[in-house]
C-alpha positions in Angstrom: 3.8 29.2 36.2 3.4 33.0 35.6 2.5 34.4 32.0 4.9 36.3 30.2 4.5 38.7 27.4 7.0 38.3 23.9 7.5 40.0 20.9 8.6 39.3 17.5 11.5 40.6 15.9 10.6 40.7 12.6 6.8 41.3 12.4 5.8 42.2 16.4 3.5 40.0 16.6 2.4 40.0 20.3 2.2 36.7 22.6 1.6 35.7 25.8 3.3 32.3 27.5 3.2 30.3 30.5 6.9 29.9 31.4 9.4 29.0 34.5 10.4 32.4 35.5 14.4 30.9 35.2 13.4 29.8 31.3 11.5 33.2 30.2 14.4 34.3 28.3 14.8 32.0 25.9 14.4 32.2 22.7 11.2 30.6 20.7 10.6 30.8 17.3 7.7 33.0 16.4 4.8 30.4 15.0 3.8 32.8 11.8 6.7 34.1 10.5 9.5 32.5 12.2 11.2 35.1 13.8 12.6 35.0 17.0 10.3 35.5 19.8 11.8 37.7 22.7 11.2 38.2 25.9 9.1 41.8 26.7 9.5 43.5 30.2 5.9 43.9 31.2 4.3 47.5 32.1 2.8 46.4 34.6 6.3 45.5 36.1 7.3 49.5 36.0 4.6 50.2 37.9 5.3 48.0 40.2 4.9 44.9 40.1 6.8 42.1 40.5 6.8 39.0 39.2 7.6 36.1 42.3 8.3 32.8 42.4 7.3 30.9 45.9 11.0 30.0 47.9 12.1 28.2 50.7 13.4 30.6 53.1 16.5 29.1 55.7 16.8 31.4 57.7 13.1 31.8 58.5 12.4 28.5 57.8 9.2 29.1 56.5 8.0 29.1 52.8 7.6 32.3 51.5 4.8 33.0 49.0 5.4 36.7 48.1 7.2 40.1 49.7 4.2 41.2 51.9 4.4 37.4 53.4 7.9 37.5 53.9 7.2 40.5 55.8 4.1 39.2 58.1 6.7 36.2 58.7 9.3 38.4 60.1 6.8 40.6 62.0 5.6 37.4 63.8 8.8 36.3 65.1 10.0 39.2 66.0 12.9 40.1 63.4 14.0 42.9 61.0 15.9 42.6 57.8 19.5 43.4 57.9 21.0 46.1 55.6 19.6 49.0 53.9 16.1 48.4 52.4 16.9 50.8 49.6 20.6 50.1 48.9 20.1 45.9 50.5 23.0 45.1 52.4 26.5 46.8 52.3 28.5 43.9 52.8 27.4 41.5 51.0 29.1 38.9 49.3 27.2 36.5 47.4 30.2 34.3 46.1 30.7 33.7 49.6 30.3 29.6 50.8 28.2 31.0 53.5 25.7 33.1 51.4 22.0 31.8 52.0 20.4 31.4 48.9 16.9 31.0 47.5 15.9 26.7 47.8 14.0 26.5 45.0 11.9 23.7 46.4 9.6 24.4 48.6 9.5 22.1 52.2 6.2 22.7 53.0 6.3 24.9 56.3 4.4 27.6 57.0 4.3 29.9 59.3 1.3 28.6 61.7 3.9 25.1 62.1 6.4 27.7 64.0 3.3 28.9 66.0 2.3 25.7 66.6 5.5 24.0 67.9 6.1 27.5 70.3 2.6 26.9 71.7 4.4 23.2 72.1 7.3 24.4 73.5 5.7 26.9 76.3 3.1 24.1 77.3 6.4 21.8 78.1 8.4 24.2 79.5 5.3 25.1 81.7 4.7 21.3 82.6 8.3 20.5 83.5 8.7 17.4 85.5 10.4 17.1 88.8 11.4 14.9 91.4 10.1 14.7 94.6 11.8 12.3 97.8 10.8 9.3 96.6 12.7 10.1 93.0 9.4 9.7 91.4 8.8 12.1 88.4 5.8 14.5 88.9 4.5 17.0 86.7 5.2 20.1 88.6 1.2 21.1 88.9 0.9 17.3 91.2 3.3 18.1 93.2 1.9 19.8 96.7 2.5 23.3 97.4 
């Protein structure tokens, strides 16, 4: 869980609390004056830091742990992100039933899992089975040339 900054709206007490991303805007009581602690947008975000919660990306079939990690996974899988990088996808409808939404629960799949599976598929493709004249299955490597 990440840390978030809060400020009391009556006594201006600055507090840092650890909360879930979805609960960051929940208002709590100040411990010194019983006022309301309000979420403060961090100045570090204005300088380029963006809080990121890891998620499972269905389309990539991998757990994503950061924006840079997503770019690395996409490059390794040979895919590019559709849409305008500045303004996002132009024809995106988030209310559509087909819209892919991030799943909050991680699956445990990594890019290494994809690479291992690709190596296994390649090995199987290279060692496919064929039948000889006696209808016996043999590896292609075992057949005479």
